[in-house]
N, C-alpha and C positions, 0 to 999 in steps of 0.2 A: 588475559582473563578468558576462560572458556565459557561456553554457552550456559552451562548449569550454574556456575558461580555468578554470572551476570544476572540470570533470572532470580536467583536466591537473594542477591543484593538489592535488586529492584523491588522485589516483594517485601523486603525488610524496610526499605525506605518509603514504600507506598503509604499514603494516607487515604483513609476511606471516610466518606460521609454518606449518610442515608437520607434520601429525599422521597417525597411522594411521587408515585409514577402513574402514568396513564396505562391503559391496556387491561389485560385480564385481571379479574379479582372482584368484579361486581362493586358493591358499595364499600367493601372492605378497602379498596384501593384508595379511597378518599381519606381513610383514617390512619392507615399504616404506611410508614415510610419504608417501602420495600426496594426501591431502586437504589443502586450504588453508584457513587461517583468515585472512581479510583484516580488518584493523582500521584505522578512520579516526576521528580525534577531530573531531567536528563543530564544536567551539568554535574550532579552529585554522583553519577554512576561511574565516572572515571573511564569513559570510552576512548578507544583509539579514534583518530580523525576519520578514518574510512568508515568505521561502524557508526560513528556519530552522524556523518552525512547521509548514510543509507537509512538510519533511523529517522532523521528529520524528513527525508523524502517519503518514507513509508507512513509516518504518522499523519502527514498532511494537515487537515483541519483539526485533528485531535491535539495538536501542539499549540499551546497559547504563547503569548509574548513573554511570559515569565520563564519559559523553558520547561513547562510542565506538560506532560502527556496526560490528557483527561479522557478516561474511558467511562462512558455511561453504560451501565448494564441494567436493563429493565425488562428483559425477556420473560422472566419467571415471576411467580407469585410470592416467593419467599425471599427474605434477605439473604439467607445462606446460599440459596441457589444462584442469586444474582451476584453475590460476592465471589463465589467460585467461578462463575462465568467471566467476570471482570478480570480476575487473576489469570484465568486461562487465556483470555484474549491478549493480555499484556505479555504473557510468556510467548505466544505465537508471534507477536509483533517483534519482540526482541530476538527470537530465533531467526526470523526472516532477515533481520538487520545484520546478524552475525555472519550469516552465510554469504560467502563471496560469490558474485555473479560469474557465470561461466564466460570465459573470454570468447569473443566472436572470431571465428577463423575466416579469413578472406576467401571468397570463392574464386576458383580459377577456371577460366573458360579456355578450352583448347583452340587451336587455329581454325579447325573446321567450324566449330560452334560460333566463333567470332565472325567468320565469313558469312555464315548463314544469317546471323543477326543483322549484319550490315546490308545484305542482299534484301532481306525483308523490309528493312527501313527504307531502302531505295525504292522498292516497289510501292510501299505505302505513300511515300513522298510523291511519286509519279501519279498515283490515283488522286491525291489531293490537288496536285498542280493542274490536272485535267478538269477539275471542277470550275464552275463559274461561267461567265459570259462567253459565248462562242463568237469568234471573229470570222465572218463569212467572206471577208475580202482576200 
């Protein structure tokens, strides 16, 4: 399953609920449920094990015990803007999970570099060994 299919499937399975939000909006914020809670069950997405583990790592505290990613969007004053924001954040999260991290290449130090490192460690050890109480005898 490629990235676009995964995002489309997740957005089709997503459920939204609107709640009252804090933040901008004046007194209107107390009357209108403009914040969006977007919920997607990750077990229903049919992810490969690698993508699943990356997604659980990236979701962090947004993942609840039932396996739902819960995204709260309350940045904007309108339901539509918050709804679009929540869906966009879900898409970004899924895109990041699909991308495979780059493999780390081992660094190699040449013979001269290794000798210099050991020499500096030896010098530093000597400085530390010379600290402390002086024995005058």
